[in-house]
TIPA-910367 format. One record per residue: x, y, z of N, C-alpha, C in turn. Coordinates in steps of 0.1 Angstrom, whole numbers, plus 5000, padded with zeros to 4 digits. Atoms other than C-alpha are relative to their C-alpha. Layout:
<rs>
XYZXYZXYZ ...
</rs>
This chain:
<rs>
500149924988713014338413501350075002 498849934998715414618420500649965014 499350034987718014588448499350075012 500749934989716214858468498749935004 501250074997712914668465500349875007 499650124994714714348475500350035015 499649974987716114518506498750035009 501249974993712714658515499249875004 500850124998711114318511500649915011 499450084989713714158535499450055014 500649944988712214388562498549995000 501549995000708614408551499349874998 500650135002708014038542499349994987 500650015014707214078505500149854996 500050145004706213728494500749974986 499350025013707813788460501550035001 498649964999711213868474501049894996 499150115004712713528465500949965011 499250044989714013468500499349895008 500750124994713313138517499750025015 500350014986712013048552499150115005 500949904995709013268556499549975014 500450034986708213308593499150115005 500949904995705313488610500450025015 499649964986706413678642499350125004 500549874994705313948665501150105001 499049905000707214268662500350065014 499949934988706714378698499949915012 500250074987707514198731499050065009 501149954992704914228758500350125008 499649894992706914488777500050134993 499949885007706714748750498950105005 500949904995705015078758499250064988 500949935010702015218738500349964986 499750055014702414998706498950064991 500949955010700915138674500249914988 499950085012700214908645499949855003 500250144998699814538639501449934999 498750085001702414258640500550004986 499350005013704914228612500349864996 499550135005705713938589501450034994 498649975004709513918584500649874994 499350125007711513688561501450005005 498550024998714913548569500649934989 499350065011717513428545501350074997 498749945003720913508530499950144995 499949865006721913868522501350004992 498950005008724213878493500050124990 499849895009725414188473498950105001 501049904998722914428488500650135002 499349875000723814788483499150125000 500949894999720715008488499750035014 500449964986719315188518499149895006 500850104992717914958545499650075012 500449924989715915168569498549995003 501450004997712615198586499250104991 500849915009709915338563499050075008 501049924993707415598572498749935003 501350074997704515348570500149895010 499950114989706015108596499450055013 500549964987704315098629501150045010 499049954990706115298656499549985014 500350024986706115208693500950095008 499149944991707615368723500549905010 499350104992710115168743500850065011 499249954989711715218777501449984997 498650025004715415278770500849915009 499250104992716515058799499849864995 500250135006715214768779500749984987 499350005013717414848749501549985002 498550035000720914698744500650044986 499349965012723514808718500149884990 499850105010724114618686501249925005 498950094996726514318690501350044993 498949965008728814488665500150155001 499849854999730214838673500550054986 499649945013730515058643500750145002 499349884998732015368659501149985011 498950004990735115438680499550065013 500549964987734215468717500550145004 499649884993734215798735500250134992 499849885008734116048706498750054994 501349955005730416138702499950155004 499949864997731016518702498650074999 501349945002727416588691498949955009 501050064991725716408719499250115007 500749904992724816718739499050084990 500849935010723416888707498749924997 501150095003721216588700499049995012 500850004988720016578736499150135000 500749875000719016948734498950004989 501050005011717216888700498849915004 501150094996715216598713499250055012 500749944989714316778745499150114995 500849895005713017078726499049974989 500850035012711516918695499549865000 500450145000711016548704500949924990 499350095009712516248686499349994987 500749995013711616318650500149874992 499850125008713015998635500249885009 499950124992712415658650501349924997 498950095001715215408656499549874995 500450145004715215048643500649915011 499650114991715314768669499649874995 500550135003715014398668499849945014 500150074988713814168696501449935003 498650054997717014058714500049854998 500050145004718013718701500249915012 499650084988719213598736499150035012 500849964989716613768758498750064995 501349965006712913788748499450125008 500549884992712414068775500750134996 499249885003714814308758500050024984 499849975014715514478725501550024997 498749975004718714528705500050104989 500049895010719614838685500549944986 499550025014719914788647500750124996 499449875001720615158642499250105008 500649894991719915478661500650005013 499450004987722415428689500150145006 499949864994722915808693498750055005 501349964996719215868695499549935013 500350084988718815588721500750065012 499249954989721615738742499450145004 500649874996720016088740498749985008 501350034993716615948751500349955014 499650054987718415768779500450115009 499549884992720016098791498850085004 501249924997716516258790499049925008 500950084993714815968807498649984993 501350025007712115938780500049884991 500150125008710815658759500650024986 499450005013712515578726498949964989 500950035011710315598694500749904991 499250105007711215288675499049914991 500650105008710215048647500849875004 499450134996710814678657499849904990 500050105010711614408632500949895004 499250114998712914058636501049994988 499050015011716214048616501149895004 498850094998719013798612501250095003 498849934997722513898623500550074987 499649955013723413948586499250124996 500949895003720414168580500350125009 499749894991721214368611501250084996 498749935003724814458601499850074987 500249935012723714548566499250135002 500849894997721014778579500850115008 499249924992723414918605501050084992 499049935008726114998580499450104990 500649915010723815148554499450125006 500649894993722015368579501150105003 498949914997725415518589500450084987 499749935013726115598552498950104996 501149915003722715758549499950125009 500149894990722915968580501450065004 498749954995726016058601501049894996 499150105006728515868579501249975009 498850044993731315678595501250064993 498749965005734815818591500749884993 499350105007737315628570500449895010 499450104991738915458600498949935008 501250074993735515388617499549894990 500450105009734515208585500949885000 499050115000737715008586499949925013 500250074987737214928623498849914999 501350075002733614818615500249884992 499850115009734814598587500849895007 499250104993737414428609499249935010 500850064990734914368636499049904994 500950095007732514208611500749884995 499250115005735213998596500449915012 499650094989736513878630498849935006 501250074994732913788640499549894990 500450115009732713548610499150034989 500949975011730613738585500849994987 499450025013731213658549500350144993 499649875007732813928526498850064993 501149955007729513958507499150095009 500849934991727714068538500750135004 499349884996730414318548500050104988 500049915011730514458513498650074999 501349945001726714518514499950105012 500249914988726914678549500750134997 499249885002729614918538499950064986 500149955014728614958501501350014993 498650005005732114858490500149884990 499650115008733514648462501049915007 499150104993735714348471501450065001 498749945000738914528462500150115010 500049894991738014838482499949955015 500150054987737014628512501349945005 498750064997740314438511501050115004 499149894997742214768511499750065014 500549954988740114898540500549925012 499650094989740814598562501550005001 498550004999744514588553500550125007 499549884994745014948563499850005015 500350004985743314908597500849905007 499350104993745114588605501550045002 498649964999748514758600500250105011 499949904989747715018627499549945013 500550054987747414898663498750065004 501349954995743914928677500150115011 499849904989745215118707500450144994 499749875006746615388684498850064993 501249955006743415418664499050055011 500949964990741415438696500550145006 499549874995743715718709499850124991 500249895010743415918677498550034999 501449985002739615868674499650004986 500650025013737415888643500750084989 499349925010739316168626499150024987 501050005011736316248603500650074987 499449935012738416478579501249934994 498850075004741216228575499649884991 500450115009740915998545501049894998 499250125002742515688532501550034997 498549985003745815838518500850035013 499349974988746715978552500249885009 499950124991745915658571501049904994 499050095006747915458546501450055003 498749944998750815698550500449985015 499750024986750515668588500449865003 499650144998750715288586501449984995 498750025005753815318565501050065010 499049944991755515548590500149915013 500050094988754515318619500949884998 499250115002756215028602501550035000 498649965000759415218599500450045014 499649944987759415398633499749915011 500450094989757715128654498950065008 501249964992754515138674500450065013 499649954987756515208706500350154999 499749865002757615548692498650085000 501349935000753915638685499450005014 500650014987752815508719500650115010 499349904991755415738736499550144997 500649875003754116038717498650025005 501449994996750515958724499950035015 500049974986751415968761500550135004 499449874997752916308759499050114999 501049895000751216648763499850054986 500249955014751816728726498949944993 501150075007749116478717498750045006 501249984991746516628741498950084993 501149925006744316808715498749925002 501350064999740616748719499449974987 500550035013740116738682500749884994 499550135005740516398666500950024988 499149985012741916518633501350075004 498849944995744416738651500949905007 499250104994745516438671500749914990 499450085011746016238639501250084994 498949925006748116528624501250015009 498949984991750216568655500849875000 499350125001751116198655500749984987 499550015013751616198618501350084998 498849915001754116488620501149965009 499050044990755816348651500849884994 499350115006756716038630500850044988 499449955012757816238600501550015001 498649994999761316318613500749875001 499550134999761815958621500249934987 499950075013761115838586500750074990 499449925011762616118566501350065004 498749944996765716198585501149954991 498950045009769016178565500749875005 499450124996770915858565501250035010 499049994990773215808595501449964993 498850055006775715628572499749964986 500150035014776215598535501449984995 498750045005779215418521499949934986 499950065014780115318485501249914999 498950105003782215028473500249994985 499750015014784015018440501349914999 498850085003786814808424501150094994 498849935005790214978420499750154997 500349865001788815328424499050034988 501049975010786215288396498750055004 501349964996782615378396499449915011 500650094989780715258427499149894995 500850125004779214918423498949985010 501050024989777414898457500050125010 500249894990776115158481499249955012 500750044987775215088518499550135006 500649894993772815318535499349955012 500650044987771515308571499150125004 500949894995768515508583498949945009 501050054990766415458614500349855003 499850144997765815088619500249914988 499850075013766514988583501350034994 498849985008769614948562499849944986 500250055014769814898524501449994994 498850015009772514778500499550004986 500549975014772014908465501149964990 499150045010773814738436499750074987 500149945014774414928403500049894990 500150115010773214678378500750034987 499349965012774714868350501549975001 498650024998778214848365500349855003 499750144997777914488377498749924998 501250085003775114298360500049875007 500250134993773813998380500749995013 499350014987776014088410499050005012 501050004989772914168431499449875002 500650134998771413828424501049905006 499050084994774713668432500150025015 499949974985774913848466498849945007 501250054994771313748474500249855002 499850154998772213378468501049975010 499050034990775113408491499650045014 500449964987773113548520500049905011 500050104989772613218539501449985006 498650024995776413158541500650135006 499549874994777213528547499450025014 500649984987774713528576500649905010 499450094991776313218591501450055004 498749954997779713378588499950125010 500249894991778313688606499749955014 500350054986776913478635501349945006 498850054994780213298639501050115004 499249894996782113618640499550075012 500649944988779713758665500249925012 499750094989780113458687501450015005 498550004997783913468685500350135007 499749874993783913838695499550015014 500650004987781713768725500749905010 499350094991784013488739501050075008 499049944992786113588768501549974996 498650025004789913628762500649905009 499350104992792013328773501450045004 498749954996795113538776500050055014 
</rs>
């Protein structure tokens, strides 16, 4: 059976899917409005290495649900406050109706409510219009929900790079195994590790301030993380609070912060001194730039001297502290 067929069977209840714990359930709580179609049989079980589309099919029964009975997914996949296309979607649904149903599941903690699997934007648009939401309802495990949620975003309005990274972190912090996160984002293990690493290097407050930045890819976010490590998050926070950061476009905000940190990381050294023996060729060069300093040893002129210096660092540091304490003592004269 293909991976696509396996994914379909997880939702449709195919008895040949090879997934344990077959359970018969009703797809629609009693408060649903105008149901169409019969109850569904849904299987539960582990989701491992799933990488195909997982979405409601055209043959699934569609019902209409009051939007006040619908709660968001327990895992956010987008950065809050940056749905610039909301008004356009509202106008489209007002004029043409909701063409594509959303996918819901019965709320696991409240049998009188539903939880969005995917289709948050369509639900919000229907809420704005005060009209029922056309939906397919299936009972899914938490793992099935996040796989469906992540893959639907890839199929429709794809998440930006940093939104995918944020989504991955939220899934990881919620205890999901890497296999499930890989399936939800259609990523290999190495790519997922890079995605999570980049996002963890950038404070969440900075990511939230920038927004999704849909045109900004991995290389720029990696470079921003590098600059933040040199300049410090406090420098970025100060710029974010300034008028220069006030663009309404998320990619422009990213670029403004990126450029604001550039002079900090690429400015010339404040100090550069070389040391040599008896006026010969320099053996060591000391450079200071920003919050970092470096001591570079010419291995050709002094082989093994760098290793020797490194081995002496504990004693040198103790000498430094003793000298610092002595200079701080008040004079007895």
